[in-house]
C-alpha distance (Angstrom), angle and dihedral (degrees) to the residues before:
residue distance angle dihedral
M1 . . .
I2 3.77 . .
N3 3.73 118.4 .
A4 3.85 108.8 -125.6
M5 3.79 93.0 -146.8
Y6 3.75 93.2 65.1
I7 3.80 100.1 49.3
E8 3.78 109.8 124.7
H9 3.78 115.7 -129.7
P10 3.77 121.0 -150.1
K11 3.79 111.7 -93.4
K12 3.82 115.0 -106.8
D13 3.80 121.6 -143.3
Q14 3.75 115.8 -121.3
Q15 3.79 112.9 -97.3
G16 3.80 132.2 -158.9
M17 3.75 134.8 33.0
T18 3.74 127.4 -62.0
V19 3.79 123.6 -119.6
V20 3.80 90.6 -103.7
A21 3.81 91.4 53.2
W22 3.81 90.3 50.1
L23 3.80 90.6 50.7
I24 3.80 91.0 51.6
V25 3.81 91.0 49.9
L26 3.82 91.4 48.4
L27 3.81 91.6 48.5
M28 3.80 91.1 51.2
L29 3.81 91.9 48.5
G30 3.81 90.6 48.1
F31 3.80 91.3 51.0
I32 3.81 92.0 49.2
L33 3.82 91.3 48.4
M34 3.81 90.4 49.6
I35 3.81 91.9 52.7
V36 3.81 92.4 46.0
S37 3.81 90.8 49.4
K38 3.82 89.1 55.1
I39 3.81 98.1 43.2
V40 3.82 102.5 42.6
P41 3.85 94.3 63.8
M42 3.81 89.0 53.3
Y43 3.79 90.5 59.9
M44 3.81 92.7 41.0
S45 3.81 89.6 58.1
S46 3.81 89.6 52.7
Y47 3.82 87.9 60.9
G48 3.81 88.1 54.4
V49 3.80 90.2 54.2
E50 3.79 90.8 47.9
A51 3.82 91.0 50.4
A52 3.81 91.3 50.2
L53 3.79 90.7 52.0
E54 3.80 92.7 46.2
S55 3.80 90.5 51.9
L56 3.80 88.3 64.3
R57 3.81 87.1 74.4
D58 3.81 87.7 73.4
D59 3.82 92.6 57.6
D60 3.78 127.4 79.0
V61 3.80 92.9 -119.2
G62 3.80 94.7 174.6
E63 3.80 91.0 67.5
I64 3.81 99.7 49.5
S65 3.79 132.6 68.1
N66 3.79 126.0 -106.7
G67 3.80 89.6 -109.0
M68 3.79 91.3 56.5
I69 3.81 90.6 48.3
R70 3.82 89.4 52.1
D71 3.81 91.3 48.2
R72 3.81 92.7 49.9
T73 3.79 91.3 46.6
M74 3.82 91.3 49.8
K75 3.82 91.1 50.6
R76 3.78 91.1 50.6
L77 3.78 91.2 47.4
G78 3.80 88.3 53.1
L79 3.80 90.4 51.6
N80 3.81 88.8 52.6
D81 3.83 89.5 51.2
V82 3.80 93.3 -112.4
E83 3.81 103.5 141.9
F84 3.80 103.3 157.0
I85 3.82 99.5 74.0
K86 3.79 118.0 93.6
K87 3.80 126.8 -152.4
D88 3.79 93.6 -109.8
Q89 3.82 90.3 60.3
I90 3.82 90.1 65.8
I91 3.81 107.0 87.9
I92 3.79 118.4 -166.1
K93 3.80 123.6 -169.7
K94 3.78 122.9 -178.0
Y95 3.79 122.3 -160.4
K96 3.80 103.3 -164.5
R97 3.79 95.5 -175.4
K98 3.80 92.4 57.7
K99 3.83 94.3 32.6
L100 3.78 86.8 -126.7
M101 3.79 131.4 136.4
T102 3.79 129.4 -169.8
V103 3.77 122.4 -158.0
S104 3.77 115.1 -169.7
I105 3.77 134.9 177.2
S106 3.80 122.6 -165.9
Y107 3.77 118.4 -174.5
E108 3.77 144.6 151.0
I109 3.78 128.9 -137.6
R110 3.79 120.2 -155.9
K111 3.81 121.8 -168.4
H112 3.78 125.0 -174.7
I113 3.81 113.1 -123.6
I114 3.81 108.0 174.7
S115 3.81 135.8 -33.5
N116 3.81 106.3 -29.0
I117 3.82 96.0 -16.7
D118 3.80 119.1 109.3
A119 3.78 132.5 178.0
V120 3.80 112.7 -133.1
A121 3.79 125.3 -166.9
S122 3.81 123.2 -177.5
F123 3.78 120.6 -156.6
S124 3.78 132.3 -173.8
Q125 3.77 118.1 -177.1
K126 3.77 127.2 179.9
I127 3.77 137.4 -179.8
E128 3.81 129.6 -168.0
L129 3.78 116.8 -146.8
N130 3.78 129.1 -169.6
Y131 3.78 116.9 -145.6
């Protein structure tokens, strides 16, 4: 008769990750979340710039000077919490023959990531207005 206590069971391989592997995974996820938390606001501010430019469609831009257009655009950028654009970055071109105006804003956003590593995003937005 075979004693049941001494029956050998097949050996199982170890399953799952070790603590060190979990720490590495958590560090990688933390790094990715940190980068995303720095980059997403850069793109959100670009939507604020786009909204400020689109709001110029409501104005009668043919009747006002370029300086007034810049001032109105700067006020709208401030309302959209876009504080890094300066007046000289707003370029206005009027084509009197076609009764067309283009307003464009080109800018760059730089966010510090870690040590000497920065994330840089360049944006150029333009709107054509008939007057």
